[in-house]
C-alpha positions as CSV (number, residue, x, y, z in Angstrom):
1,M,-34.0,-15.4,-31.4
2,R,-36.2,-14.1,-28.6
3,I,-35.5,-12.3,-25.3
4,L,-37.9,-12.5,-22.3
5,V,-37.2,-10.4,-19.4
6,I,-39.8,-11.2,-16.4
7,L,-39.6,-8.7,-13.5
8,S,-40.1,-9.7,-9.6
9,P,-40.1,-6.4,-7.9
10,T,-39.9,-6.4,-4.1
11,N,-42.0,-3.8,-1.5
12,R,-39.1,-2.8,-0.8
13,R,-39.2,1.5,-0.5
14,G,-37.8,3.0,-3.8
15,T,-38.7,-0.8,-5.8
16,K,-41.8,0.9,-7.4
17,A,-40.3,4.0,-9.0
18,E,-37.2,1.8,-10.3
19,Y,-39.6,-1.0,-12.0
20,T,-41.5,2.2,-13.9
21,N,-38.6,3.4,-15.3
22,L,-37.5,-0.1,-16.5
23,R,-41.1,-0.6,-17.9
24,K,-41.0,2.4,-19.3
25,Y,-37.6,1.7,-20.6
26,L,-38.4,-1.9,-22.3
27,M,-41.8,-0.2,-23.6
28,K,-39.2,2.7,-25.8
29,D,-37.4,-0.1,-26.7
30,G,-39.6,-2.0,-28.0
31,Y,-40.4,-4.6,-25.9
32,L,-43.8,-6.3,-26.4
33,R,-45.5,-7.0,-22.6
34,I,-47.2,-10.3,-22.8
35,A,-47.9,-10.8,-19.0
36,P,-47.6,-8.1,-16.7
37,D,-44.3,-8.4,-15.3
38,V,-42.8,-10.7,-18.4
39,F,-41.6,-8.6,-21.5
40,M,-40.6,-9.8,-24.8
41,R,-38.1,-8.8,-27.9
42,I,-37.2,-10.5,-31.4
43,T,-33.4,-9.7,-32.2
44,A,-32.1,-10.9,-35.3
45,N,-29.1,-13.1,-34.1
46,R,-27.1,-14.1,-31.2
47,K,-25.0,-11.1,-31.1
48,T,-27.9,-8.2,-31.2
49,A,-29.7,-10.3,-27.8
50,Q,-26.2,-10.0,-26.3
51,K,-26.1,-5.5,-27.2
52,H,-29.3,-5.7,-25.3
53,F,-28.2,-7.7,-22.7
54,T,-25.8,-5.1,-22.1
55,R,-28.2,-2.5,-22.1
56,L,-30.6,-4.0,-19.5
57,Q,-27.6,-4.5,-17.0
58,N,-27.2,-1.1,-17.3
59,H,-31.2,-0.4,-16.4
60,A,-31.2,-2.4,-13.9
61,P,-33.1,-1.9,-10.7
62,T,-31.4,-2.2,-7.4
63,T,-33.3,-4.7,-5.9
64,G,-36.1,-7.1,-6.8
65,N,-35.3,-10.2,-9.4
66,V,-34.5,-9.3,-12.9
67,R,-34.6,-12.4,-15.0
68,I,-33.6,-13.2,-18.7
69,I,-34.4,-15.6,-21.0
70,R,-32.9,-15.4,-24.5
71,L,-34.3,-18.0,-27.0
72,T,-34.2,-19.9,-29.9
73,E,-37.5,-19.6,-32.5
74,K,-37.5,-23.3,-32.3
75,Q,-37.6,-23.3,-28.4
76,Y,-40.3,-20.6,-28.7
77,A,-42.6,-22.2,-31.2
78,N,-43.0,-25.4,-28.3
79,I,-44.9,-22.8,-25.8
80,T,-48.2,-25.1,-25.5
81,Y,-51.3,-23.0,-24.2
82,L,-52.6,-24.8,-21.0
83,A,-55.6,-22.2,-21.3
84,G,-56.5,-19.9,-23.6
85,G,-55.2,-19.6,-26.7
86,P,-52.9,-17.6,-29.2
87,D,-53.4,-13.7,-28.3
88,I,-54.8,-11.4,-31.0
89,Q,-51.4,-11.0,-32.6
90,E,-50.4,-14.0,-33.1
91,Q,-53.8,-14.4,-35.0
92,T,-53.8,-11.8,-36.9
93,V,-49.8,-12.0,-37.9
94,G,-49.2,-15.1,-37.3
95,A,-46.7,-16.5,-34.6
96,N,-43.7,-15.7,-35.8
97,C,-44.0,-11.8,-36.0
98,H,-45.0,-9.3,-33.2
99,I,-46.8,-6.2,-33.9
100,M,-48.3,-3.3,-32.2
101,L,-52.3,-2.8,-32.7
């Protein structure tokens, strides 16, 4: 199972610091940055995905939007590239595993 976290900060005062802290937390907690405001984490099952969902609720900023999508491996495998292609990590170790290079 994969968790996608999509961030949409606003221009309100104090938002930048809150989102910077959230991004640092996501990187520290093992999420991979797959786009400027999109992070992904691989979890073993729904129970661990729920645990991470609860932890994200505790670190959520007070402004803007934070969206969470939980995808199965089969759903994630249906991603189609309109432009570009797989990144270096996916080419090196395959689409099912991600490592920090």
